[in-house]
N, C-alpha and C positions, 0 to 999 in steps of 0.2 A: 664374513663368517668368522667368529672368534671362538677360540678354544675355551672350554669350561675350566674354571679354576680347579686346582687339584683337590681342594676341600670338597667341592660339589661331587666330584667323581668318587671320592672316598665315602661320602655319605650315601651315594646312590648304590655303591657296591656292598654296603654293610648288610643288606638283607640277602645277599648271595655269596656266602663264604666259598672259598676255593676248595674244591674236592679233587684231589689228584686221581689220575687214572689207576696208578699203582699205589695202593695204600702203604703207609709206613710199616704196618705189621707184616706185609708180604715182600718187602724189599730184600730181606736177607735170604729168603727162600728162592726168590727169582734170581738174585745175583749169584748165589751158589750154584743153582741149576745152569745158568748161562756159562759160568766159568768151567764147570765140569764138562759141559757140551763143547766148549772151546778147546779144552785139553784133548778130548776124544777126537774131535775133527782135525786138530793139529797133528795128532799121532797118525791118523789115517792119511793125511796129506803127506806126512814125512815118509810113510811106508810106500805110498803110491806116488812118488814124486815125478810128476809130469805136468806139462802145461795144460793138458786137457782136464786135469783134476782141479785146477785153480778155481773155476766157478763152483765146482761141486763141494770142495772141502775148504779151500783157502779163504775165500771171501766170507762164507758163513762163520768160519772160525774166528776171523778177525773182528767181525761184527759182534759175535757172541762175547768175545773177550772184552771189547770196548764197552759195551753196554753192561756186561756183568761186573766189570771193575767199577764203573760208576755207581751201580746199584749197591755193591758191597761197601763202597766208601760211604755212601749216604746212609746205609743201614746201620753202620757202626757209629754214626754221629759226626763224621767229618764232612762238612758241606763244601762242595766245589762250585 
Protein backbone atom coordinates (compact mmCIF):
# COMPACT_ATOMS: atom_id res chain seq x y z
CA UNK A 1 0.00 0.00 0.00
CA UNK A 2 1.53 3.27 -1.07
CA UNK A 3 0.55 6.76 -0.02
CA UNK A 4 -0.97 9.07 -2.62
CA UNK A 5 1.26 11.92 -3.69
CA UNK A 6 0.53 15.28 -2.13
CA UNK A 7 -0.61 16.73 -5.45
CA UNK A 8 -3.34 14.07 -5.78
CA UNK A 9 -4.59 14.81 -2.27
CA UNK A 10 -4.57 18.54 -3.05
CA UNK A 11 -6.62 18.03 -6.22
CA UNK A 12 -9.09 15.72 -4.48
CA UNK A 13 -9.76 18.24 -1.71
CA UNK A 14 -10.26 21.18 -4.08
CA UNK A 15 -13.98 20.51 -4.32
CA UNK A 16 -14.35 20.40 -0.51
CA UNK A 17 -13.08 23.68 0.95
CA UNK A 18 -12.46 23.83 4.69
CA UNK A 19 -15.33 25.32 6.69
CA UNK A 20 -14.42 25.99 10.34
CA UNK A 21 -16.91 25.28 13.10
CA UNK A 22 -16.53 28.81 14.50
CA UNK A 23 -16.49 31.32 11.66
CA UNK A 24 -14.12 34.26 11.45
CA UNK A 25 -16.96 36.73 12.00
CA UNK A 26 -17.92 35.22 15.38
CA UNK A 27 -14.46 34.69 16.88
CA UNK A 28 -14.31 38.14 18.49
CA UNK A 29 -17.71 37.75 20.13
CA UNK A 30 -16.98 34.23 21.33
CA UNK A 31 -13.53 35.17 22.63
CA UNK A 32 -14.84 38.22 24.48
CA UNK A 33 -17.69 36.21 26.01
CA UNK A 34 -15.32 33.46 27.15
CA UNK A 35 -12.89 35.96 28.68
CA UNK A 36 -15.69 37.74 30.54
CA UNK A 37 -16.96 34.39 31.80
CA UNK A 38 -13.44 33.50 32.92
CA UNK A 39 -13.12 36.74 34.89
CA UNK A 40 -16.49 36.17 36.54
CA UNK A 41 -15.70 32.56 37.48
CA UNK A 42 -12.23 33.52 38.72
CA UNK A 43 -13.78 36.16 40.97
CA UNK A 44 -16.30 33.68 42.34
CA UNK A 45 -13.53 31.16 42.96
CA UNK A 46 -11.48 33.81 44.75
CA UNK A 47 -14.38 34.75 47.00
CA UNK A 48 -15.28 31.14 47.79
CA UNK A 49 -11.76 29.79 48.02
CA UNK A 50 -11.97 26.14 48.96
CA UNK A 51 -11.01 22.87 47.34
CA UNK A 52 -14.63 21.83 46.82
CA UNK A 53 -15.16 24.86 44.54
CA UNK A 54 -12.27 23.92 42.25
CA UNK A 55 -14.37 21.81 39.83
CA UNK A 56 -17.25 24.28 40.04
CA UNK A 57 -15.34 27.53 39.39
CA UNK A 58 -11.61 26.92 38.91
CA UNK A 59 -11.52 24.43 36.08
CA UNK A 60 -14.23 26.12 33.95
CA UNK A 61 -12.52 29.49 34.53
CA UNK A 62 -9.17 28.20 33.30
CA UNK A 63 -10.74 26.54 30.25
CA UNK A 64 -12.74 29.67 29.41
CA UNK A 65 -9.62 31.82 29.73
CA UNK A 66 -7.52 29.48 27.58
CA UNK A 67 -10.01 29.16 24.75
CA UNK A 68 -11.07 32.80 25.02
CA UNK A 69 -7.49 34.01 24.74
CA UNK A 70 -6.87 31.90 21.63
CA UNK A 71 -10.09 33.09 19.98
CA UNK A 72 -9.30 36.74 20.77
CA UNK A 73 -5.76 36.35 19.38
CA UNK A 74 -7.13 34.79 16.19
CA UNK A 75 -9.91 37.38 15.91
CA UNK A 76 -7.49 40.29 15.83
CA UNK A 77 -5.30 38.64 13.20
CA UNK A 78 -2.45 37.13 15.16
CA UNK A 79 -2.32 33.45 14.21
CA UNK A 80 -0.86 30.95 16.64
